[in-house]
CHARMM internal coordinates of N, CA and C (Angstrom, degrees):
IC EDIT
DIST 1 N 1 CA 1.4448
DIST 1 CA 1 C 1.5184
ANGL 1 N 1 CA 1 C 109.15
DIST 1 C 2 N 1.3332
ANGL 1 CA 1 C 2 N 116.36
DIHE 1 N 1 CA 1 C 2 N 131.90
DIST 2 N 2 CA 1.4562
ANGL 1 C 2 N 2 CA 120.29
DIHE 1 CA 1 C 2 N 2 CA -179.87
DIST 2 CA 2 C 1.5249
ANGL 2 N 2 CA 2 C 110.04
DIHE 1 C 2 N 2 CA 2 C -82.99
DIST 2 C 3 N 1.3252
ANGL 2 CA 2 C 3 N 115.19
DIHE 2 N 2 CA 2 C 3 N 166.43
DIST 3 N 3 CA 1.4600
ANGL 2 C 3 N 3 CA 120.21
DIHE 2 CA 2 C 3 N 3 CA 178.53
DIST 3 CA 3 C 1.5209
ANGL 3 N 3 CA 3 C 109.49
DIHE 2 C 3 N 3 CA 3 C -67.45
DIST 3 C 4 N 1.3192
ANGL 3 CA 3 C 4 N 116.01
DIHE 3 N 3 CA 3 C 4 N 149.04
DIST 4 N 4 CA 1.4599
ANGL 3 C 4 N 4 CA 121.17
DIHE 3 CA 3 C 4 N 4 CA 179.82
DIST 4 CA 4 C 1.5236
ANGL 4 N 4 CA 4 C 110.47
DIHE 3 C 4 N 4 CA 4 C -64.49
DIST 4 C 5 N 1.3283
ANGL 4 CA 4 C 5 N 115.96
DIHE 4 N 4 CA 4 C 5 N 141.73
DIST 5 N 5 CA 1.4574
ANGL 4 C 5 N 5 CA 121.57
DIHE 4 CA 4 C 5 N 5 CA 175.51
DIST 5 CA 5 C 1.5277
ANGL 5 N 5 CA 5 C 109.51
DIHE 4 C 5 N 5 CA 5 C -74.03
DIST 5 C 6 N 1.3177
ANGL 5 CA 5 C 6 N 116.05
DIHE 5 N 5 CA 5 C 6 N -39.21
DIST 6 N 6 CA 1.4635
ANGL 5 C 6 N 6 CA 122.66
DIHE 5 CA 5 C 6 N 6 CA 177.62
DIST 6 CA 6 C 1.5228
ANGL 6 N 6 CA 6 C 107.67
DIHE 5 C 6 N 6 CA 6 C -133.75
DIST 6 C 7 N 1.3280
ANGL 6 CA 6 C 7 N 116.22
DIHE 6 N 6 CA 6 C 7 N 130.75
DIST 7 N 7 CA 1.4586
ANGL 6 C 7 N 7 CA 119.88
DIHE 6 CA 6 C 7 N 7 CA 179.65
DIST 7 CA 7 C 1.5235
ANGL 7 N 7 CA 7 C 109.95
DIHE 6 C 7 N 7 CA 7 C -140.04
DIST 7 C 8 N 1.3179
ANGL 7 CA 7 C 8 N 115.70
DIHE 7 N 7 CA 7 C 8 N 131.43
DIST 8 N 8 CA 1.4551
ANGL 7 C 8 N 8 CA 122.91
DIHE 7 CA 7 C 8 N 8 CA 172.88
DIST 8 CA 8 C 1.5184
ANGL 8 N 8 CA 8 C 106.99
DIHE 7 C 8 N 8 CA 8 C -114.88
DIST 8 C 9 N 1.3157
ANGL 8 CA 8 C 9 N 116.11
DIHE 8 N 8 CA 8 C 9 N 130.94
DIST 9 N 9 CA 1.4634
ANGL 8 C 9 N 9 CA 121.54
DIHE 8 CA 8 C 9 N 9 CA -178.22
DIST 9 CA 9 C 1.5276
ANGL 9 N 9 CA 9 C 109.39
DIHE 8 C 9 N 9 CA 9 C -125.59
DIST 9 C 10 N 1.3209
ANGL 9 CA 9 C 10 N 115.93
DIHE 9 N 9 CA 9 C 10 N 107.70
DIST 10 N 10 CA 1.4588
ANGL 9 C 10 N 10 CA 121.00
DIHE 9 CA 9 C 10 N 10 CA 174.57
DIST 10 CA 10 C 1.5117
ANGL 10 N 10 CA 10 C 114.87
DIHE 9 C 10 N 10 CA 10 C 60.43
DIST 10 C 11 N 1.3275
ANGL 10 CA 10 C 11 N 117.62
DIHE 10 N 10 CA 10 C 11 N 35.75
DIST 11 N 11 CA 1.4657
ANGL 10 C 11 N 11 CA 121.45
DIHE 10 CA 10 C 11 N 11 CA -175.99
DIST 11 CA 11 C 1.5362
ANGL 11 N 11 CA 11 C 110.40
DIHE 10 C 11 N 11 CA 11 C -69.99
DIST 11 C 12 N 1.3179
ANGL 11 CA 11 C 12 N 115.24
DIHE 11 N 11 CA 11 C 12 N 134.37
DIST 12 N 12 CA 1.4643
ANGL 11 C 12 N 12 CA 121.99
DIHE 11 CA 11 C 12 N 12 CA 179.24
DIST 12 CA 12 C 1.5208
ANGL 12 N 12 CA 12 C 109.14
DIHE 11 C 12 N 12 CA 12 C -131.42
DIST 12 C 13 N 1.3366
ANGL 12 CA 12 C 13 N 115.21
DIHE 12 N 12 CA 12 C 13 N 146.17
DIST 13 N 13 CA 1.4677
ANGL 12 C 13 N 13 CA 121.09
DIHE 12 CA 12 C 13 N 13 CA 176.10
DIST 13 CA 13 C 1.5142
ANGL 13 N 13 CA 13 C 108.74
DIHE 12 C 13 N 13 CA 13 C -152.64
DIST 13 C 14 N 1.3287
ANGL 13 CA 13 C 14 N 115.75
DIHE 13 N 13 CA 13 C 14 N 134.56
DIST 14 N 14 CA 1.4561
ANGL 13 C 14 N 14 CA 121.92
DIHE 13 CA 13 C 14 N 14 CA 176.61
DIST 14 CA 14 C 1.5248
ANGL 14 N 14 CA 14 C 108.78
DIHE 13 C 14 N 14 CA 14 C -131.42
DIST 14 C 15 N 1.3097
ANGL 14 CA 14 C 15 N 114.80
DIHE 14 N 14 CA 14 C 15 N 149.53
DIST 15 N 15 CA 1.4561
ANGL 14 C 15 N 15 CA 122.23
DIHE 14 CA 14 C 15 N 15 CA 172.78
DIST 15 CA 15 C 1.5260
ANGL 15 N 15 CA 15 C 105.49
DIHE 14 C 15 N 15 CA 15 C -119.12
DIST 15 C 16 N 1.3319
ANGL 15 CA 15 C 16 N 115.47
DIHE 15 N 15 CA 15 C 16 N 100.79
DIST 16 N 16 CA 1.4612
ANGL 15 C 16 N 16 CA 119.92
DIHE 15 CA 15 C 16 N 16 CA -172.61
DIST 16 CA 16 C 1.5186
ANGL 16 N 16 CA 16 C 109.06
DIHE 15 C 16 N 16 CA 16 C 65.60
DIST 16 C 17 N 1.3223
ANGL 16 CA 16 C 17 N 116.59
DIHE 16 N 16 CA 16 C 17 N -127.74
DIST 17 N 17 CA 1.4667
ANGL 16 C 17 N 17 CA 120.05
DIHE 16 CA 16 C 17 N 17 CA 179.99
DIST 17 CA 17 C 1.5285
ANGL 17 N 17 CA 17 C 112.65
DIHE 16 C 17 N 17 CA 17 C -89.30
DIST 17 C 18 N 1.3450
ANGL 17 CA 17 C 18 N 117.42
DIHE 17 N 17 CA 17 C 18 N -2.70
DIST 18 N 18 CA 1.4658
ANGL 17 C 18 N 18 CA 121.15
DIHE 17 CA 17 C 18 N 18 CA -179.93
DIST 18 CA 18 C 1.5222
ANGL 18 N 18 CA 18 C 110.09
DIHE 17 C 18 N 18 CA 18 C -88.24
DIST 18 C 19 N 1.3222
ANGL 18 CA 18 C 19 N 116.81
DIHE 18 N 18 CA 18 C 19 N 110.81
DIST 19 N 19 CA 1.4709
ANGL 18 C 19 N 19 CA 122.82
DIHE 18 CA 18 C 19 N 19 CA 179.33
DIST 19 CA 19 C 1.5284
ANGL 19 N 19 CA 19 C 107.44
DIHE 18 C 19 N 19 CA 19 C -86.23
DIST 19 C 20 N 1.3384
ANGL 19 CA 19 C 20 N 116.42
DIHE 19 N 19 CA 19 C 20 N 110.40
DIST 20 N 20 CA 1.4624
ANGL 19 C 20 N 20 CA 121.74
DIHE 19 CA 19 C 20 N 20 CA -175.36
DIST 20 CA 20 C 1.5238
ANGL 20 N 20 CA 20 C 110.82
DIHE 19 C 20 N 20 CA 20 C -89.08
DIST 20 C 21 N 1.3172
ANGL 20 CA 20 C 21 N 117.36
DIHE 20 N 20 CA 20 C 21 N -45.79
DIST 21 N 21 CA 1.4681
ANGL 20 C 21 N 21 CA 122.51
DIHE 20 CA 20 C 21 N 21 CA 176.63
DIST 21 CA 21 C 1.5216
ANGL 21 N 21 CA 21 C 108.23
DIHE 20 C 21 N 21 CA 21 C -122.10
DIST 21 C 22 N 1.3180
ANGL 21 CA 21 C 22 N 115.78
DIHE 21 N 21 CA 21 C 22 N 138.20
DIST 22 N 22 CA 1.4619
ANGL 21 C 22 N 22 CA 119.54
DIHE 21 CA 21 C 22 N 22 CA -178.22
DIST 22 CA 22 C 1.5237
ANGL 22 N 22 CA 22 C 108.90
DIHE 21 C 22 N 22 CA 22 C -143.56
DIST 22 C 23 N 1.3189
ANGL 22 CA 22 C 23 N 116.54
DIHE 22 N 22 CA 22 C 23 N 91.47
DIST 23 N 23 CA 1.4589
ANGL 22 C 23 N 23 CA 120.89
DIHE 22 CA 22 C 23 N 23 CA 177.55
DIST 23 CA 23 C 1.5252
ANGL 23 N 23 CA 23 C 114.39
DIHE 22 C 23 N 23 CA 23 C 82.49
DIST 23 C 24 N 1.3335
ANGL 23 CA 23 C 24 N 117.09
DIHE 23 N 23 CA 23 C 24 N 32.17
DIST 24 N 24 CA 1.4704
ANGL 23 C 24 N 24 CA 120.78
DIHE 23 CA 23 C 24 N 24 CA 178.99
DIST 24 CA 24 C 1.5283
ANGL 24 N 24 CA 24 C 110.24
DIHE 23 C 24 N 24 CA 24 C -66.31
DIST 24 C 25 N 1.3177
ANGL 24 CA 24 C 25 N 115.80
DIHE 24 N 24 CA 24 C 25 N 122.95
DIST 25 N 25 CA 1.4633
ANGL 24 C 25 N 25 CA 122.01
DIHE 24 CA 24 C 25 N 25 CA 178.86
DIST 25 CA 25 C 1.5177
ANGL 25 N 25 CA 25 C 108.61
DIHE 24 C 25 N 25 CA 25 C -131.36
DIST 25 C 26 N 1.3331
ANGL 25 CA 25 C 26 N 116.10
DIHE 25 N 25 CA 25 C 26 N 129.06
DIST 26 N 26 CA 1.4654
ANGL 25 C 26 N 26 CA 120.85
DIHE 25 CA 25 C 26 N 26 CA 175.34
DIST 26 CA 26 C 1.5174
ANGL 26 N 26 CA 26 C 108.94
DIHE 25 C 26 N 26 CA 26 C -158.19
DIST 26 C 27 N 1.3153
ANGL 26 CA 26 C 27 N 115.87
DIHE 26 N 26 CA 26 C 27 N 159.82
DIST 27 N 27 CA 1.4638
ANGL 26 C 27 N 27 CA 122.06
DIHE 26 CA 26 C 27 N 27 CA 176.97
DIST 27 CA 27 C 1.5202
ANGL 27 N 27 CA 27 C 108.38
DIHE 26 C 27 N 27 CA 27 C -139.85
DIST 27 C 28 N 1.3284
ANGL 27 CA 27 C 28 N 115.81
DIHE 27 N 27 CA 27 C 28 N 134.71
DIST 28 N 28 CA 1.4586
ANGL 27 C 28 N 28 CA 122.24
DIHE 27 CA 27 C 28 N 28 CA 177.60
DIST 28 CA 28 C 1.5265
ANGL 28 N 28 CA 28 C 107.37
DIHE 27 C 28 N 28 CA 28 C -118.03
DIST 28 C 29 N 1.3187
ANGL 28 CA 28 C 29 N 115.73
DIHE 28 N 28 CA 28 C 29 N 120.00
DIST 29 N 29 CA 1.4638
ANGL 28 C 29 N 29 CA 121.64
DIHE 28 CA 28 C 29 N 29 CA -179.04
DIST 29 CA 29 C 1.5295
ANGL 29 N 29 CA 29 C 110.29
DIHE 28 C 29 N 29 CA 29 C -83.13
DIST 29 C 30 N 1.3264
ANGL 29 CA 29 C 30 N 118.57
DIHE 29 N 29 CA 29 C 30 N 154.90
DIST 30 N 30 CA 1.4646
ANGL 29 C 30 N 30 CA 120.73
DIHE 29 CA 29 C 30 N 30 CA 176.03
DIST 30 CA 30 C 1.5356
ANGL 30 N 30 CA 30 C 110.53
DIHE 29 C 30 N 30 CA 30 C -54.75
DIST 30 C 31 N 1.3347
ANGL 30 CA 30 C 31 N 116.08
DIHE 30 N 30 CA 30 C 31 N 133.47
DIST 31 N 31 CA 1.4525
ANGL 30 C 31 N 31 CA 121.54
DIHE 30 CA 30 C 31 N 31 CA 179.53
DIST 31 CA 31 C 1.5162
ANGL 31 N 31 CA 31 C 114.19
DIHE 30 C 31 N 31 CA 31 C 84.58
DIST 31 C 32 N 1.3185
ANGL 31 CA 31 C 32 N 117.90
DIHE 31 N 31 CA 31 C 32 N -5.42
DIST 32 N 32 CA 1.4583
ANGL 31 C 32 N 32 CA 122.38
DIHE 31 CA 31 C 32 N 32 CA -178.28
DIST 32 CA 32 C 1.5281
ANGL 32 N 32 CA 32 C 109.69
DIHE 31 C 32 N 32 CA 32 C -90.71
DIST 32 C 33 N 1.3252
ANGL 32 CA 32 C 33 N 116.66
DIHE 32 N 32 CA 32 C 33 N 141.97
DIST 33 N 33 CA 1.4617
ANGL 32 C 33 N 33 CA 122.17
DIHE 32 CA 32 C 33 N 33 CA 173.99
DIST 33 CA 33 C 1.5191
ANGL 33 N 33 CA 33 C 108.31
DIHE 32 C 33 N 33 CA 33 C -109.12
DIST 33 C 34 N 1.3188
ANGL 33 CA 33 C 34 N 116.36
DIHE 33 N 33 CA 33 C 34 N 138.35
DIST 34 N 34 CA 1.4531
ANGL 33 C 34 N 34 CA 121.28
DIHE 33 CA 33 C 34 N 34 CA -176.70
DIST 34 CA 34 C 1.5150
ANGL 34 N 34 CA 34 C 108.76
DIHE 33 C 34 N 34 CA 34 C -131.55
DIST 34 C 35 N 1.3103
ANGL 34 CA 34 C 35 N 117.05
DIHE 34 N 34 CA 34 C 35 N 132.59
DIST 35 N 35 CA 1.4543
ANGL 34 C 35 N 35 CA 122.60
DIHE 34 CA 34 C 35 N 35 CA 174.31
DIST 35 CA 35 C 1.5151
ANGL 35 N 35 CA 35 C 109.05
DIHE 34 C 35 N 35 CA 35 C -109.44
DIST 35 C 36 N 1.3215
ANGL 35 CA 35 C 36 N 116.07
DIHE 35 N 35 CA 35 C 36 N 142.11
DIST 36 N 36 CA 1.4526
ANGL 35 C 36 N 36 CA 120.88
DIHE 35 CA 35 C 36 N 36 CA 178.19
DIST 36 CA 36 C 1.5233
ANGL 36 N 36 CA 36 C 107.02
DIHE 35 C 36 N 36 CA 36 C -117.32
DIST 36 C 37 N 1.3288
ANGL 36 CA 36 C 37 N 115.96
DIHE 36 N 36 CA 36 C 37 N 120.47
DIST 37 N 37 CA 1.4574
ANGL 36 C 37 N 37 CA 120.80
DIHE 36 CA 36 C 37 N 37 CA -179.93
DIST 37 CA 37 C 1.5199
ANGL 37 N 37 CA 37 C 109.53
DIHE 36 C 37 N 37 CA 37 C -125.41
DIST 37 C 38 N 1.3052
ANGL 37 CA 37 C 38 N 115.52
DIHE 37 N 37 CA 37 C 38 N 158.87
DIST 38 N 38 CA 1.4561
ANGL 37 C 38 N 38 CA 120.55
DIHE 37 CA 37 C 38 N 38 CA 176.91
DIST 38 CA 38 C 1.5041
ANGL 38 N 38 CA 38 C 109.66
DIHE 37 C 38 N 38 CA 38 C 164.69
DIST 38 C 39 N 1.3148
ANGL 38 CA 38 C 39 N 116.70
DIHE 38 N 38 CA 38 C 39 N 168.52
DIST 39 N 39 CA 1.4628
ANGL 38 C 39 N 39 CA 120.67
DIHE 38 CA 38 C 39 N 39 CA -178.25
DIST 39 CA 39 C 1.5259
ANGL 39 N 39 CA 39 C 111.81
DIHE 38 C 39 N 39 CA 39 C -71.92
DIST 39 C 40 N 1.3239
ANGL 39 CA 39 C 40 N 116.20
DIHE 39 N 39 CA 39 C 40 N 167.89
DIST 40 N 40 CA 1.4597
ANGL 39 C 40 N 40 CA 121.41
DIHE 39 CA 39 C 40 N 40 CA 174.15
DIST 40 CA 40 C 1.5169
ANGL 40 N 40 CA 40 C 109.51
DIHE 39 C 40 N 40 CA 40 C -55.38
DIST 40 C 41 N 1.3203
ANGL 40 CA 40 C 41 N 116.08
DIHE 40 N 40 CA 40 C 41 N 136.59
DIST 41 N 41 CA 1.4559
ANGL 40 C 41 N 41 CA 120.47
DIHE 40 CA 40 C 41 N 41 CA 178.52
DIST 41 CA 41 C 1.5158
ANGL 41 N 41 CA 41 C 114.85
DIHE 40 C 41 N 41 CA 41 C 83.63
DIST 41 C 42 N 1.3353
ANGL 41 CA 41 C 42 N 117.51
DIHE 41 N 41 CA 41 C 42 N 7.82
DIST 42 N 42 CA 1.4639
ANGL 41 C 42 N 42 CA 120.22
DIHE 41 CA 41 C 42 N 42 CA -177.66
DIST 42 CA 42 C 1.5261
ANGL 42 N 42 CA 42 C 113.40
DIHE 41 C 42 N 42 CA 42 C -80.61
DIST 42 C 43 N 1.3308
ANGL 42 CA 42 C 43 N 118.42
DIHE 42 N 42 CA 42 C 43 N -12.36
DIST 43 N 43 CA 1.4657
ANGL 42 C 43 N 43 CA 121.43
DIHE 42 CA 42 C 43 N 43 CA 178.89
DIST 43 CA 43 C 1.5082
ANGL 43 N 43 CA 43 C 114.99
DIHE 42 C 43 N 43 CA 43 C 103.59
DIST 43 C 44 N 1.3357
ANGL 43 CA 43 C 44 N 118.49
DIHE 43 N 43 CA 43 C 44 N 10.15
DIST 44 N 44 CA 1.4707
ANGL 43 C 44 N 44 CA 121.43
DIHE 43 CA 43 C 44 N 44 CA -178.17
DIST 44 CA 44 C 1.5247
ANGL 44 N 44 CA 44 C 111.85
DIHE 43 C 44 N 44 CA 44 C -61.60
DIST 44 C 45 N 1.3216
ANGL 44 CA 44 C 45 N 117.22
DIHE 44 N 44 CA 44 C 45 N -49.60
DIST 45 N 45 CA 1.4633
ANGL 44 C 45 N 45 CA 120.99
DIHE 44 CA 44 C 45 N 45 CA -178.98
DIST 45 CA 45 C 1.5208
ANGL 45 N 45 CA 45 C 110.86
DIHE 44 C 45 N 45 CA 45 C -66.52
DIST 45 C 46 N 1.3201
ANGL 45 CA 45 C 46 N 117.24
DIHE 45 N 45 CA 45 C 46 N -39.53
DIST 46 N 46 CA 1.4592
ANGL 45 C 46 N 46 CA 120.44
DIHE 45 CA 45 C 46 N 46 CA 177.11
DIST 46 CA 46 C 1.5273
ANGL 46 N 46 CA 46 C 110.37
DIHE 45 C 46 N 46 CA 46 C -61.05
DIST 46 C 47 N 1.3210
ANGL 46 CA 46 C 47 N 117.42
DIHE 46 N 46 CA 46 C 47 N -43.58
DIST 47 N 47 CA 1.4715
ANGL 46 C 47 N 47 CA 120.87
DIHE 46 CA 46 C 47 N 47 CA 178.36
DIST 47 CA 47 C 1.5261
ANGL 47 N 47 CA 47 C 110.40
DIHE 46 C 47 N 47 CA 47 C -61.21
DIST 47 C 48 N 1.3381
ANGL 47 CA 47 C 48 N 117.12
DIHE 47 N 47 CA 47 C 48 N -45.04
DIST 48 N 48 CA 1.4652
ANGL 47 C 48 N 48 CA 119.74
DIHE 47 CA 47 C 48 N 48 CA 179.81
DIST 48 CA 48 C 1.5294
ANGL 48 N 48 CA 48 C 110.97
DIHE 47 C 48 N 48 CA 48 C -64.08
DIST 48 C 49 N 1.3310
ANGL 48 CA 48 C 49 N 117.57
DIHE 48 N 48 CA 48 C 49 N -40.15
DIST 49 N 49 CA 1.4643
ANGL 48 C 49 N 49 CA 120.42
DIHE 48 CA 48 C 49 N 49 CA 178.74
DIST 49 CA 49 C 1.5223
ANGL 49 N 49 CA 49 C 112.09
DIHE 48 C 49 N 49 CA 49 C -65.57
DIST 49 C 50 N 1.3023
ANGL 49 CA 49 C 50 N 118.04
DIHE 49 N 49 CA 49 C 50 N -31.42
DIST 50 N 50 CA 1.4711
ANGL 49 C 50 N 50 CA 120.95
DIHE 49 CA 49 C 50 N 50 CA 174.50
DIST 50 CA 50 C 1.5247
ANGL 50 N 50 CA 50 C 109.74
DIHE 49 C 50 N 50 CA 50 C -71.36
DIST 50 C 51 N 1.3232
ANGL 50 CA 50 C 51 N 117.38
DIHE 50 N 50 CA 50 C 51 N -42.46
DIST 51 N 51 CA 1.4685
ANGL 50 C 51 N 51 CA 120.73
DIHE 50 CA 50 C 51 N 51 CA 179.86
DIST 51 CA 51 C 1.5281
ANGL 51 N 51 CA 51 C 111.32
DIHE 50 C 51 N 51 CA 51 C -60.20
DIST 51 C 52 N 1.3397
ANGL 51 CA 51 C 52 N 117.28
DIHE 51 N 51 CA 51 C 52 N -42.73
DIST 52 N 52 CA 1.4723
ANGL 51 C 52 N 52 CA 119.69
DIHE 51 CA 51 C 52 N 52 CA -177.46
DIST 52 CA 52 C 1.5201
ANGL 52 N 52 CA 52 C 113.16
DIHE 51 C 52 N 52 CA 52 C -84.37
DIST 52 C 53 N 1.3309
ANGL 52 CA 52 C 53 N 117.48
DIHE 52 N 52 CA 52 C 53 N -5.24
DIST 53 N 53 CA 1.4575
ANGL 52 C 53 N 53 CA 120.57
DIHE 52 CA 52 C 53 N 53 CA 175.89
DIST 53 CA 53 C 1.5176
ANGL 53 N 53 CA 53 C 114.62
DIHE 52 C 53 N 53 CA 53 C 91.62
DIST 53 C 54 N 1.3134
ANGL 53 CA 53 C 54 N 118.99
DIHE 53 N 53 CA 53 C 54 N 6.48
DIST 54 N 54 CA 1.4629
ANGL 53 C 54 N 54 CA 121.46
DIHE 53 CA 53 C 54 N 54 CA 177.87
DIST 54 CA 54 C 1.5336
ANGL 54 N 54 CA 54 C 111.10
DIHE 53 C 54 N 54 CA 54 C -71.57
DIST 54 C 55 N 1.3229
ANGL 54 CA 54 C 55 N 116.19
DIHE 54 N 54 CA 54 C 55 N -31.91
DIST 55 N 55 CA 1.4677
ANGL 54 C 55 N 55 CA 122.42
DIHE 54 CA 54 C 55 N 55 CA 175.81
DIST 55 CA 55 C 1.5186
ANGL 55 N 55 CA 55 C 109.13
DIHE 54 C 55 N 55 CA 55 C -122.31
DIST 55 C 56 N 1.3235
ANGL 55 CA 55 C 56 N 115.96
DIHE 55 N 55 CA 55 C 56 N 149.58
DIST 56 N 56 CA 1.4609
ANGL 55 C 56 N 56 CA 121.70
DIHE 55 CA 55 C 56 N 56 CA 174.01
DIST 56 CA 56 C 1.5219
ANGL 56 N 56 CA 56 C 108.42
DIHE 55 C 56 N 56 CA 56 C -97.92
DIST 56 C 57 N 1.3286
ANGL 56 CA 56 C 57 N 118.03
DIHE 56 N 56 CA 56 C 57 N 136.37
DIST 57 N 57 CA 1.4663
ANGL 56 C 57 N 57 CA 119.31
DIHE 56 CA 56 C 57 N 57 CA 176.86
DIST 57 CA 57 C 1.5280
ANGL 57 N 57 CA 57 C 110.51
DIHE 56 C 57 N 57 CA 57 C -70.87
DIST 57 C 58 N 1.3252
ANGL 57 CA 57 C 58 N 115.70
DIHE 57 N 57 CA 57 C 58 N 151.83
DIST 58 N 58 CA 1.4597
ANGL 57 C 58 N 58 CA 120.46
DIHE 57 CA 57 C 58 N 58 CA 174.30
DIST 58 CA 58 C 1.5279
ANGL 58 N 58 CA 58 C 111.05
DIHE 57 C 58 N 58 CA 58 C -78.71
DIST 58 C 59 N 1.3236
ANGL 58 CA 58 C 59 N 116.31
DIHE 58 N 58 CA 58 C 59 N -21.13
DIST 59 N 59 CA 1.4569
ANGL 58 C 59 N 59 CA 121.62
DIHE 58 CA 58 C 59 N 59 CA 178.87
DIST 59 CA 59 C 1.5067
ANGL 59 N 59 CA 59 C 109.85
DIHE 58 C 59 N 59 CA 59 C -161.24
DIST 59 C 60 N 1.2957
ANGL 59 CA 59 C 60 N 116.40
DIHE 59 N 59 CA 59 C 60 N 164.04
DIST 60 N 60 CA 1.4545
ANGL 59 C 60 N 60 CA 121.55
DIHE 59 CA 59 C 60 N 60 CA 179.29
DIST 60 CA 60 C 1.5163
ANGL 60 N 60 CA 60 C 112.60
DIHE 59 C 60 N 60 CA 60 C 91.80
DIST 60 C 61 N 1.3283
ANGL 60 CA 60 C 61 N 114.75
DIHE 60 N 60 CA 60 C 61 N -174.72
DIST 61 N 61 CA 1.4602
ANGL 60 C 61 N 61 CA 121.85
DIHE 60 CA 60 C 61 N 61 CA -174.40
DIST 61 CA 61 C 1.5204
ANGL 61 N 61 CA 61 C 110.29
DIHE 60 C 61 N 61 CA 61 C -134.16
DIST 61 C 62 N 1.3276
ANGL 61 CA 61 C 62 N 115.77
DIHE 61 N 61 CA 61 C 62 N 140.66
DIST 62 N 62 CA 1.4569
ANGL 61 C 62 N 62 CA 122.41
DIHE 61 CA 61 C 62 N 62 CA 173.28
DIST 62 CA 62 C 1.5243
ANGL 62 N 62 CA 62 C 106.98
DIHE 61 C 62 N 62 CA 62 C -119.35
DIST 62 C 63 N 1.3327
ANGL 62 CA 62 C 63 N 116.47
DIHE 62 N 62 CA 62 C 63 N 121.75
DIST 63 N 63 CA 1.4533
ANGL 62 C 63 N 63 CA 121.45
DIHE 62 CA 62 C 63 N 63 CA 179.78
DIST 63 CA 63 C 1.5264
ANGL 63 N 63 CA 63 C 109.41
DIHE 62 C 63 N 63 CA 63 C -117.80
DIST 63 C 64 N 1.3106
ANGL 63 CA 63 C 64 N 116.55
DIHE 63 N 63 CA 63 C 64 N 127.12
DIST 64 N 64 CA 1.4454
ANGL 63 C 64 N 64 CA 122.24
DIHE 63 CA 63 C 64 N 64 CA 176.49
DIST 64 CA 64 C 1.5216
ANGL 64 N 64 CA 64 C 107.83
DIHE 63 C 64 N 64 CA 64 C -114.02
DIST 64 C 65 N 1.3244
ANGL 64 CA 64 C 65 N 116.74
DIHE 64 N 64 CA 64 C 65 N 116.48
DIST 65 N 65 CA 1.4567
ANGL 64 C 65 N 65 CA 122.73
DIHE 64 CA 64 C 65 N 65 CA -179.45
DIST 65 CA 65 C 1.5288
ANGL 65 N 65 CA 65 C 112.12
DIHE 64 C 65 N 65 CA 65 C 61.41
DIST 65 C 66 N 1.3424
ANGL 65 CA 65 C 66 N 115.65
DIHE 65 N 65 CA 65 C 66 N 41.49
DIST 66 N 66 CA 1.4562
ANGL 65 C 66 N 66 CA 121.03
DIHE 65 CA 65 C 66 N 66 CA 176.46
DIST 66 CA 66 C 1.5124
ANGL 66 N 66 CA 66 C 112.62
DIHE 65 C 66 N 66 CA 66 C 87.79
DIST 66 C 67 N 1.3130
ANGL 66 CA 66 C 67 N 116.76
DIHE 66 N 66 CA 66 C 67 N 173.00
DIST 67 N 67 CA 1.4671
ANGL 66 C 67 N 67 CA 120.28
DIHE 66 CA 66 C 67 N 67 CA -179.22
DIST 67 CA 67 C 1.5234
ANGL 67 N 67 CA 67 C 111.68
DIHE 66 C 67 N 67 CA 67 C -67.50
DIST 67 C 68 N 1.2893
ANGL 67 CA 67 C 68 N 115.47
DIHE 67 N 67 CA 67 C 68 N 149.38
DIST 68 N 68 CA 1.4625
ANGL 67 C 68 N 68 CA 121.29
DIHE 67 CA 67 C 68 N 68 CA 176.48
DIST 68 CA 68 C 1.5225
ANGL 68 N 68 CA 68 C 108.88
DIHE 67 C 68 N 68 CA 68 C -91.97
DIST 68 C 69 N 1.3188
ANGL 68 CA 68 C 69 N 115.47
DIHE 68 N 68 CA 68 C 69 N 141.95
DIST 69 N 69 CA 1.4802
ANGL 68 C 69 N 69 CA 119.92
DIHE 68 CA 68 C 69 N 69 CA 179.60
DIST 69 CA 69 C 1.5137
ANGL 69 N 69 CA 69 C 110.69
DIHE 68 C 69 N 69 CA 69 C -81.60
END
COOR INIT
IC SEED 1 N 1 CA 1 C
IC BUILD
């Protein structure tokens, strides 16, 4: 198994007292397609904004193409 192209480990994000993400963990392998579904307010947009760097997580790690040196 190759290293994940995108990996989130225990990602957390809150806006004030509202905890939007709490321990989000996922891995996407090269060539893999992933869909994220859920109801309004589930944190999908927040997760995507953390992945693209628009928001910083309050905790956890985001790795793109493996760890950076």
